[in-house]
Rosetta silent file (secondary structure, phi, psi, omega in degrees, C-alpha in Angstrom):
SEQUENCE: MNNKYIGIVCMLVLLSGCATMSKEECKQADWYIKGVEDATKGFPLDRVIEHGKACARIKITPDMKEYREGHAKGARLYCVPEKGYSEGRDGAAYNGICPVELEPKFLRAYRDGQELYRIQQNMNRMLNEINGNNSQIDSYYNEISRLKYEIVNSRDENDRRYKMRRIDELEQDIRNLSLNADRAARELELFKNDYRVVEDKHRRMGYL
SCORE:     score description
SCORE:     0.000 S_00000001
   1 L     0.000  111.108 -178.236  -26.379    4.468   13.891 S_00000001
   2 L   -96.037  177.760 -173.442  -28.605    4.677   10.769 S_00000001
   3 H   -67.652  -30.871  179.515  -32.348    4.354   10.292 S_00000001
   4 H   -66.494  -42.641  178.740  -32.051    0.693    9.140 S_00000001
   5 H   -66.207  -42.250 -179.854  -30.178   -0.229   12.300 S_00000001
   6 H   -60.786  -38.946 -179.280  -32.676    1.584   14.515 S_00000001
   7 H   -61.087  -46.274  179.999  -35.531   -0.285   12.751 S_00000001
   8 H   -59.209  -47.234  179.576  -33.853   -3.638   13.526 S_00000001
   9 H   -60.431  -42.089 -179.746  -33.263   -2.739   17.180 S_00000001
  10 H   -60.780  -42.987  179.296  -36.862   -1.600   17.449 S_00000001
  11 H   -62.845  -36.806 -177.324  -38.171   -4.882   16.156 S_00000001
  12 H   -68.743  -33.159 -177.756  -36.071   -6.827   18.566 S_00000001
  13 H  -103.900   11.663 -175.760  -37.422   -4.975   21.617 S_00000001
  14 L   -52.344  -37.629 -171.539  -40.982   -4.500   20.364 S_00000001
  15 L   -90.651   -0.586 -178.978  -42.489   -6.850   22.817 S_00000001
  16 L  -112.717  147.345  175.445  -40.832   -5.509   25.953 S_00000001
  17 L    75.653 -174.031 -177.261  -41.667   -2.533   28.139 S_00000001
  18 L  -103.283  148.962  179.728  -44.239    0.297   27.740 S_00000001
  19 L   -69.967  135.160  176.805  -44.486    2.525   24.683 S_00000001
  20 L   -88.735  -15.171  179.249  -42.873    5.937   25.176 S_00000001
  21 L  -138.478  145.665 -179.852  -44.846    7.431   22.317 S_00000001
  22 L   -82.331  166.598  175.961  -48.424    6.928   21.003 S_00000001
  23 H   -52.427  -46.131 -178.208  -49.134    6.168   17.289 S_00000001
  24 H   -66.787  -39.843  177.727  -50.221    9.677   16.724 S_00000001
  25 H   -64.385  -36.602  177.988  -47.076   11.142   18.401 S_00000001
  26 H   -66.434  -39.544 -174.814  -44.999    8.931   16.099 S_00000001
  27 H   -69.712  -31.901 -177.253  -46.780   10.124   13.023 S_00000001
  28 H  -101.230    7.555 -168.558  -46.278   13.805   13.972 S_00000001
  29 L   -61.821  132.893  165.250  -42.859   13.482   15.562 S_00000001
  30 L  -102.842  104.678 -171.282  -40.259   16.253   15.055 S_00000001
  31 H   -69.006  -23.562  175.502  -37.200   14.184   15.998 S_00000001
  32 H   -68.947  -48.779 -176.182  -35.054   17.253   16.653 S_00000001
  33 H   -63.623  -39.350 -179.510  -37.632   18.591   19.197 S_00000001
  34 H   -60.364  -42.176  176.643  -37.997   15.114   20.629 S_00000001
  35 H   -60.803  -42.458  177.992  -34.251   14.961   21.199 S_00000001
  36 H   -58.497  -51.855 -177.415  -34.362   18.350   22.890 S_00000001
  37 H   -57.065  -47.046 -177.801  -37.261   17.348   25.120 S_00000001
  38 H   -66.265  -41.628 -179.500  -35.629   14.057   26.224 S_00000001
  39 H   -63.433  -39.296 -175.388  -32.242   15.675   27.033 S_00000001
  40 H   -70.469  -16.385  173.923  -33.895   18.401   29.077 S_00000001
  41 L   -93.516    0.435  178.055  -35.539   15.605   31.141 S_00000001
  42 L    87.335    7.484 -177.273  -32.176   13.986   31.636 S_00000001
  43 L   -75.705  144.479  176.119  -32.723   10.960   29.396 S_00000001
  44 L   -73.808  170.992 -176.743  -29.662    9.503   27.645 S_00000001
  45 L   -62.136  -33.904 -174.344  -29.203    9.366   23.891 S_00000001
  46 L   -74.458    2.903  171.678  -30.260    5.697   23.729 S_00000001
  47 H   -57.751  -27.757  179.748  -33.835    6.793   24.815 S_00000001
  48 H   -59.416  -25.845  177.060  -34.405    6.876   21.050 S_00000001
  49 H   -64.305  -40.212  176.328  -34.374    3.130   20.973 S_00000001
  50 H   -63.357  -38.847  176.289  -37.502    3.131   23.145 S_00000001
  51 H   -66.852  -39.277  178.053  -39.166    5.564   20.775 S_00000001
  52 H   -57.424  -42.993  179.743  -38.129    3.341   17.878 S_00000001
  53 H   -59.023  -46.877 -176.745  -39.777    0.428   19.629 S_00000001
  54 H   -66.237  -41.642 -175.136  -43.006    2.374   20.099 S_00000001
  55 H   -82.363  -12.079  176.349  -43.102    3.709   16.502 S_00000001
  56 H   -60.854  -22.185  179.876  -42.216    0.374   14.888 S_00000001
  57 H   -58.725  -31.396  178.758  -45.842   -0.530   15.343 S_00000001
  58 H  -116.853   24.291  175.592  -46.693    1.793   12.433 S_00000001
  59 L    59.012   37.833  174.826  -43.422    1.325   10.587 S_00000001
  60 L  -111.820  130.374 -179.341  -41.933    4.646   11.525 S_00000001
  61 L  -116.500  147.129 -178.576  -38.294    4.868   12.535 S_00000001
  62 L   -63.677  147.265  169.978  -36.607    7.893   14.321 S_00000001
  63 L   -84.440  102.428 -172.506  -34.429   10.266   12.326 S_00000001
  64 H   -63.417  -38.250  177.868  -31.195    9.712   14.147 S_00000001
  65 H   -59.872  -51.188  179.230  -29.450   12.733   12.783 S_00000001
  66 H   -62.136  -45.537 -177.253  -32.218   15.092   13.869 S_00000001
  67 H   -65.557  -40.338  177.397  -32.664   13.370   17.197 S_00000001
  68 H   -63.810  -40.831  179.047  -28.974   13.428   17.979 S_00000001
  69 H   -65.081  -43.600 -178.776  -28.665   17.144   17.116 S_00000001
  70 H   -67.460  -37.243 -179.062  -31.732   17.920   19.294 S_00000001
  71 H   -66.586  -40.536  176.891  -30.410   15.860   22.148 S_00000001
  72 H   -60.464  -40.704  178.355  -27.046   17.695   22.086 S_00000001
  73 H   -66.164  -47.330 -179.816  -28.964   20.972   22.271 S_00000001
  74 H   -60.719  -38.581 -179.791  -31.224   19.781   25.063 S_00000001
  75 H   -62.460  -32.664 -178.351  -28.215   18.475   27.032 S_00000001
  76 H   -73.768  -32.156  177.888  -26.673   21.991   27.027 S_00000001
  77 H   -71.521  -37.810 -177.014  -30.003   23.359   28.405 S_00000001
  78 H   -75.453  -38.280 -170.038  -30.140   20.613   31.051 S_00000001
  79 L   -84.876   58.586  175.170  -26.505   20.700   32.194 S_00000001
  80 L  -116.760  156.427 -179.567  -26.566   23.897   34.245 S_00000001
  81 H   -54.264  -40.233 -177.255  -25.840   24.040   37.995 S_00000001
  82 H   -60.695  -43.614  178.204  -29.395   25.022   38.882 S_00000001
  83 H   -69.853  -37.966  177.463  -30.786   21.865   37.222 S_00000001
  84 H   -58.777  -45.580 -177.234  -28.007   19.734   38.662 S_00000001
  85 H   -62.715  -48.123 -176.714  -28.917   20.906   42.186 S_00000001
  86 H   -66.127  -38.512  179.511  -32.662   20.298   41.750 S_00000001
  87 H   -64.684  -44.629  179.704  -32.089   16.851   40.186 S_00000001
  88 H   -63.260  -39.488  177.404  -29.795   15.876   43.014 S_00000001
  89 H   -68.096  -29.204  179.539  -32.205   17.180   45.676 S_00000001
  90 H   -85.969   -5.583 -177.660  -35.061   15.159   44.075 S_00000001
  91 L    74.866   22.604  176.694  -32.973   12.001   44.074 S_00000001
  92 L   -73.396  151.749  176.010  -33.007   11.803   40.280 S_00000001
  93 L   -79.840  145.360  173.108  -30.413    9.719   38.468 S_00000001
  94 L  -101.096  126.497 -174.050  -27.779   11.398   36.389 S_00000001
  95 L  -101.086   19.697  172.339  -27.339    9.568   33.059 S_00000001
  96 L    67.837   34.455 -177.311  -24.006   11.094   32.062 S_00000001
  97 L   -92.971   -4.472 -171.598  -25.363   13.293   29.246 S_00000001
  98 L   -81.053  142.232  174.010  -23.539   16.506   29.941 S_00000001
  99 L   -58.692  152.898 -173.206  -20.811   17.767   27.587 S_00000001
 100 L   -62.890  -26.325 -178.192  -17.426   17.556   29.135 S_00000001
 101 L   -80.667  -18.654  179.944  -17.002   21.327   29.520 S_00000001
 102 L  -101.232  -16.401 -171.041  -20.334   21.577   31.437 S_00000001
 103 H   -67.978  -39.088 -175.644  -20.232   18.468   33.552 S_00000001
 104 H   -59.970  -45.117 -178.855  -17.895   19.530   36.432 S_00000001
 105 H   -66.613  -40.548 -178.454  -20.184   22.486   37.517 S_00000001
 106 H   -63.210  -51.004 -176.777  -23.337   20.392   36.934 S_00000001
 107 H   -65.425  -33.663  177.825  -21.999   17.471   39.009 S_00000001
 108 H   -64.438  -43.411  179.436  -20.778   19.713   41.819 S_00000001
 109 H   -71.433  -37.310  179.017  -24.290   21.196   42.148 S_00000001
 110 H   -61.018  -44.276  178.419  -25.853   17.752   41.693 S_00000001
 111 H   -70.475  -28.176  172.047  -23.866   16.320   44.553 S_00000001
 112 H   -65.811  -45.192  175.775  -24.744   19.329   46.756 S_00000001
 113 H   -58.716  -40.817 -179.062  -28.400   18.527   46.028 S_00000001
 114 H   -65.281  -29.039  178.108  -27.869   14.889   46.853 S_00000001
 115 H   -56.327  -49.047  179.669  -26.509   15.950   50.336 S_00000001
 116 H   -69.205  -36.428  177.991  -29.953   17.286   51.172 S_00000001
 117 H   -62.125  -44.924  177.083  -31.696   14.384   49.561 S_00000001
 118 H   -61.067  -41.120  177.199  -29.810   11.885   51.715 S_00000001
 119 H   -65.918  -39.722  172.207  -30.644   13.741   54.857 S_00000001
 120 H   -56.411  -42.495  179.746  -34.320   13.835   53.821 S_00000001
 121 H   -64.611  -36.469  177.261  -34.198   10.135   53.221 S_00000001
 122 H   -69.486  -37.412  177.674  -32.777    9.555   56.736 S_00000001
 123 H   -64.872  -43.463  179.794  -35.578   11.818   58.187 S_00000001
 124 H   -64.489  -35.404  176.445  -38.142    9.766   56.321 S_00000001
 125 H   -66.408  -39.043  176.997  -36.612    6.560   57.643 S_00000001
 126 H   -65.354  -41.385 -178.411  -36.854    7.776   61.207 S_00000001
 127 H   -63.993  -41.571  178.498  -40.426    8.907   60.730 S_00000001
 128 H   -62.993  -43.800 -179.963  -41.329    5.508   59.282 S_00000001
 129 H   -60.836  -47.196  177.765  -39.580    3.772   62.196 S_00000001
 130 H   -56.386  -51.248 -179.622  -41.443    5.958   64.719 S_00000001
 131 H   -63.181  -39.862  178.514  -44.801    5.350   63.072 S_00000001
 132 H   -63.823  -41.241  176.018  -44.158    1.679   62.710 S_00000001
 133 H   -63.899  -43.405 -177.194  -43.258    1.298   66.397 S_00000001
 134 H   -65.334  -38.498  179.179  -46.275    3.338   67.502 S_00000001
 135 H   -66.017  -38.995  177.733  -48.563    1.274   65.302 S_00000001
 136 H   -67.726  -37.964  178.942  -47.173   -1.919   66.751 S_00000001
 137 H   -61.028  -47.584  178.823  -47.512   -0.543   70.268 S_00000001
 138 H   -59.222  -41.307  179.593  -51.213    0.187   69.619 S_00000001
 139 H   -61.133  -45.606 -178.251  -51.698   -3.305   68.227 S_00000001
 140 H   -63.468  -39.288  177.040  -50.078   -4.831   71.354 S_00000001
 141 H   -60.494  -44.296  176.518  -52.233   -2.688   73.657 S_00000001
 142 H   -60.813  -41.516  177.256  -55.324   -3.924   71.836 S_00000001
 143 H   -61.624  -44.496  178.349  -54.153   -7.493   72.260 S_00000001
 144 H   -59.177  -44.309  179.673  -53.546   -6.939   75.956 S_00000001
 145 H   -59.634  -44.224 -178.608  -57.067   -5.572   76.361 S_00000001
 146 H   -68.232  -37.752 -179.321  -58.545   -8.625   74.617 S_00000001
 147 H   -70.327  -36.679  176.589  -56.447  -11.046   76.725 S_00000001
 148 H   -62.519  -43.645  176.786  -57.484   -9.307   79.948 S_00000001
 149 H   -62.108  -41.767 -179.559  -61.164   -9.650   78.980 S_00000001
 150 H   -66.015  -36.655  179.267  -60.570  -13.348   78.165 S_00000001
 151 H   -62.507  -45.913 -177.435  -58.778  -14.002   81.453 S_00000001
 152 H   -59.318  -36.598 -174.067  -61.673  -12.547   83.437 S_00000001
 153 H   -96.953    1.275 -176.112  -64.123  -14.730   81.604 S_00000001
 154 L   -89.888  144.276  174.749  -62.014  -17.932   81.411 S_00000001
 155 L  -106.576    1.911 -176.696  -62.618  -20.863   83.774 S_00000001
 156 L  -103.097  115.461 -173.858  -59.501  -22.681   82.687 S_00000001
 157 H   -65.846  -36.555  179.858  -56.583  -21.975   85.029 S_00000001
 158 H   -67.835  -35.208  178.468  -53.953  -23.061   82.557 S_00000001
 159 H   -65.955  -41.262 -178.946  -55.469  -20.861   79.888 S_00000001
 160 H   -66.589  -40.112 -178.759  -55.477  -17.838   82.294 S_00000001
 161 H   -66.777  -38.997  175.104  -51.793  -18.466   83.219 S_00000001
 162 H   -61.467  -44.941  179.565  -50.833  -18.700   79.563 S_00000001
 163 H   -68.248  -33.509  173.098  -52.571  -15.460   78.759 S_00000001
 164 H   -64.265  -42.740  174.916  -51.009  -13.702   81.748 S_00000001
 165 H   -61.954  -39.183  179.186  -47.617  -14.733   80.521 S_00000001
 166 H   -64.023  -40.371  178.987  -48.487  -13.511   77.090 S_00000001
 167 H   -63.949  -40.137  175.497  -49.481  -10.154   78.566 S_00000001
 168 H   -60.603  -41.947  177.653  -46.057   -9.922   80.326 S_00000001
 169 H   -62.059  -42.349  178.953  -44.327  -10.623   77.015 S_00000001
 170 H   -65.942  -39.659 -179.936  -46.385   -7.969   75.256 S_00000001
 171 H   -63.523  -39.799  178.073  -45.677   -5.408   77.988 S_00000001
 172 H   -68.600  -41.214  175.371  -41.951   -6.053   77.581 S_00000001
 173 H   -57.712  -40.146  177.473  -42.298   -5.728   73.835 S_00000001
 174 H   -66.152  -37.949  177.530  -44.029   -2.404   74.311 S_00000001
 175 H   -64.378  -42.327  177.673  -41.234   -1.110   76.521 S_00000001
 176 H   -66.607  -40.286  178.688  -38.692   -2.043   73.866 S_00000001
 177 H   -65.767  -35.192 -179.473  -40.707   -0.492   71.044 S_00000001
 178 H   -67.924  -42.259  174.283  -41.119    2.648   73.140 S_00000001
 179 H   -60.590  -45.121 -179.013  -37.334    2.869   73.642 S_00000001
 180 H   -63.020  -38.701  178.211  -36.811    2.353   69.934 S_00000001
 181 H   -67.826  -38.959  177.383  -39.313    5.060   69.104 S_00000001
 182 H   -63.449  -42.138  178.954  -37.687    7.460   71.533 S_00000001
 183 H   -63.828  -41.945  177.744  -34.258    6.786   70.025 S_00000001
 184 H   -61.413  -40.994 -177.139  -35.666    7.323   66.429 S_00000001
 185 H   -66.808  -35.930  175.261  -37.249   10.598   67.601 S_00000001
 186 H   -66.539  -43.754  178.027  -33.895   11.843   68.914 S_00000001
 187 H   -63.083  -36.447  175.556  -32.187   10.871   65.668 S_00000001
 188 H   -58.878  -43.821 -177.920  -34.949   12.591   63.706 S_00000001
 189 H   -65.798  -33.232  176.829  -34.239   15.859   65.538 S_00000001
 190 H   -68.695  -40.003 -179.252  -30.546   15.540   64.739 S_00000001
 191 H   -68.300  -37.725  175.997  -31.289   14.973   61.061 S_00000001
 192 H   -59.170  -40.884 -179.040  -33.703   17.975   61.086 S_00000001
 193 H   -69.375  -42.236  172.738  -30.900   20.122   62.453 S_00000001
 194 H   -56.101  -41.585  179.574  -28.494   18.809   59.792 S_00000001
 195 H   -60.611  -47.368 -178.671  -31.069   19.643   57.131 S_00000001
 196 H   -63.200  -41.416 -176.307  -31.430   23.218   58.365 S_00000001
 197 H   -65.449  -48.728 -178.995  -27.663   23.687   58.477 S_00000001
 198 H   -63.890  -46.211  179.628  -27.077   22.239   54.985 S_00000001
 199 H   -60.879  -37.660  177.249  -30.058   24.167   53.513 S_00000001
 200 H   -65.640  -43.304  177.212  -28.761   27.415   55.015 S_00000001
 201 H   -57.049  -47.373 -176.234  -25.326   26.654   53.464 S_00000001
 202 H   -66.549  -32.858  178.404  -26.926   26.057   50.059 S_00000001
 203 H   -65.393  -40.218  176.469  -28.917   29.296   50.368 S_00000001
 204 H   -66.048  -29.583  178.434  -25.631   31.201   50.864 S_00000001
 205 H   -77.916   -8.025  173.862  -24.253   29.373   47.854 S_00000001
 206 L    92.454   12.436  178.509  -27.139   30.726   45.781 S_00000001
 207 L   -77.067  -33.101 -172.258  -28.972   27.448   45.150 S_00000001
 208 L  -116.932    0.000    0.000  -32.115   28.546   47.061 S_00000001
């Protein structure tokens, strides 16, 4: 991929997305260093196309040779088990940038980190479910209070009967929501225990 090709690609995508570099950064760019920086953040080689798009505004195109060499260097810095584990634990995507000789250990650590990430996501899901149920329960209790007040002050028998039926429905909904919240709380405790077990295993493996 030469500079002329990069320039054409940049012009085609100029109107899409957000600029990855400012005009000043484009003017001062060391494309080797930029390649190193991008790779150490896990970006794939085609990240340079986005830079080309940003810098096309001032008619600057990336030096592909320098960027590619820098990216290869950065990839070797990125593709270590410690980084793989932290990326997996953070839920970051892996963009396939590791050299073939480094990828197996990186991916093994990355998948170990993902194990904790998935458990954490399940814990968050249970917490959201509990909070959502409790919030709905509070809302229903407020509605019940309002309906009771309206029943006491209503002179319409049909209206009072309707509101009493509505209270019965809300009380049943509250019971169901409470059961769901209790079930989610039990599942949350199980996930917390799983998290502790896996975290302890990873500590023995040297990740933590």
